[in-house]
C-alpha positions as a printed Julia matrix, in Angstrom:
159×3 Matrix{Float64}:
  2.8   -54.19  13.98
  5.13  -52.11  16.13
  3.8   -48.74  17.39
  6.07  -45.82  18.27
  5.09  -44.11  21.5
  6.85  -40.77  21.4
  7.15  -37.46  19.68
  8.73  -36.88  16.33
 11.58  -34.45  15.93
  9.36  -32.01  14.05
  6.8   -31.98  16.88
  9.52  -31.25  19.43
 10.97  -28.46  17.28
  7.54  -26.85  16.9
  7.02  -26.9   20.69
 10.47  -25.4   21.32
  9.79  -22.71  18.69
  6.44  -21.79  20.28
  8.03  -21.57  23.75
 10.79  -19.37  22.34
  8.32  -16.99  20.73
  6.24  -16.74  23.91
  9.3   -16.08  26.08
 10.62  -13.41  23.7
  7.31  -11.56  24.07
  6.98  -12.06  27.84
 10.55  -11.26  28.91
 10.52   -7.51  28.06
  7.16   -7.12  29.82
  8.55   -8.91  32.86
 11.6    -6.62  32.85
  9.33   -3.54  32.77
  7.34   -4.88  35.71
 10.53   -5.49  37.7
 11.79   -1.96  36.93
  8.47   -0.44  38.02
  8.52   -2.43  41.26
 12.06   -1.26  42.0
 11.1     2.33  41.22
  8.14    2.07  43.6
 10.59    1.1   46.32
 12.74    4.12  45.4
  9.68    6.43  45.49
  8.98    5.21  49.04
 12.56    5.99  50.05
 12.39    9.42  48.4
  9.15   10.19  50.24
 10.69    9.2   53.58
 13.8    11.29  52.95
 11.67   14.2   51.69
  9.53   14.23  54.81
 12.59   14.01  57.06
 14.42   16.77  55.17
 11.36   19.03  55.34
 11.26   18.49  59.11
 14.97   19.39  59.24
 14.29   22.55  57.23
 11.44   23.56  59.55
 13.66   23.08  62.6
 16.78   24.8   61.22
 15.53   27.27  58.6
 17.73   25.89  55.81
 19.13   22.68  54.39
 22.71   23.83  55.03
 24.66   21.33  57.09
 22.1    18.59  56.6
 23.49   15.13  55.98
 21.68   11.86  55.62
 22.9    10.73  59.03
 21.27   13.78  60.64
 17.83   12.72  59.38
 15.62   10.54  61.52
 14.53    8.11  58.81
 14.66    4.4   58.08
 15.18    3.53  54.43
 14.46    0.28  52.64
 17.42   -2.07  52.55
 19.97   -0.08  50.64
 22.15   -2.12  48.39
 19.42   -4.09  46.68
 18.43   -1.82  43.8
 19.05    1.84  44.65
 21.47    4.05  46.48
 20.21    7.27  48.07
 22.11   10.56  48.19
 21.09   13.72  49.98
 22.73   16.92  48.8
 22.55   20.09  46.83
 22.31   22.53  49.71
 25.14   24.99  50.14
 25.89   28.35  51.65
 24.88   29.95  48.35
 21.54   28.12  48.08
 20.46   27.19  51.61
 16.83   26.82  50.49
 17.53   24.21  47.8
 18.24   20.51  48.14
 18.08   17.39  45.95
 17.55   13.8   47.01
 18.76   11.3   44.43
 17.84    7.62  44.2
 20.27    6.05  41.71
 19.58    2.71  40.11
 22.54    0.42  40.83
 22.54   -0.85  37.26
 23.0     2.7   35.99
 19.79    2.76  33.95
 18.22    5.82  35.57
 17.95    7.97  38.69
 14.97    9.52  40.45
 15.56   13.04  41.77
 13.37   14.86  44.3
 13.88   18.64  44.17
 13.19   20.72  47.3
 12.79   24.49  47.69
 11.92   26.31  50.89
 10.97   23.21  52.83
  8.72   21.68  50.17
  9.25   18.97  47.59
  8.53   20.75  44.32
  9.0    17.95  41.83
 10.37   14.5   41.17
 11.95   13.75  37.85
 13.51   10.72  36.24
 17.01   11.25  34.82
 18.43    8.98  32.15
 22.08    8.64  31.1
 22.81   10.59  27.92
 22.01    8.73  24.73
 19.73    6.15  26.35
 16.09    5.39  25.68
 13.65    7.0   28.12
 11.26    4.02  28.13
 11.77    3.37  31.84
 10.91    6.96  32.72
  7.84    6.86  30.49
  6.67    3.64  32.17
  6.9     5.46  35.53
  4.5     8.15  34.32
  6.79   10.74  32.72
  5.09   12.55  29.86
  7.88   14.62  28.34
 11.65   14.66  28.59
 14.18   17.41  28.08
 17.28   17.15  25.9
 19.3    16.62  29.11
 17.4    13.4   29.85
 15.22   14.82  32.63
 11.65   13.54  32.53
  9.13   15.18  34.89
  6.8    12.79  36.64
  3.62   14.89  36.94
  1.93   13.12  39.83
  4.84   14.17  42.07
  5.12   17.79  40.9
  3.68   20.72  42.85
  1.96   23.28  40.64
  3.23   26.27  42.64
  6.87   25.97  41.43
């Protein structure tokens, strides 16, 4: 008698189906982990820029005239996941400045708000009409109608 040494079509289909189900469950979790890792890199850049801008404020008495090039700071390789912007200070509000880390894919931005030489809060900003799941995975508890989600571990209680 002749013996077949192989798999039947049904067995192969069952294996492919199981792999498909497992990957459909694992892929969103993997994407969340990647987003959190990228955000951690952005938090490090925000901290570096915050410290450098606070030093600038202490030396000059205001944020007016401060540009990113005037700060003595090394950022992670820009161009990979985030772009950093320093701004918000003006003649009218010399004691206020924002540092923005924008996700290159346009999913969200992390904003560090500064008043009087101190970082007062960091919030996650989502584009209008999008789900705030990324911000919630970064630790945001509540979001405003404008898509700003405070991240409490980076918020000073005095402001």
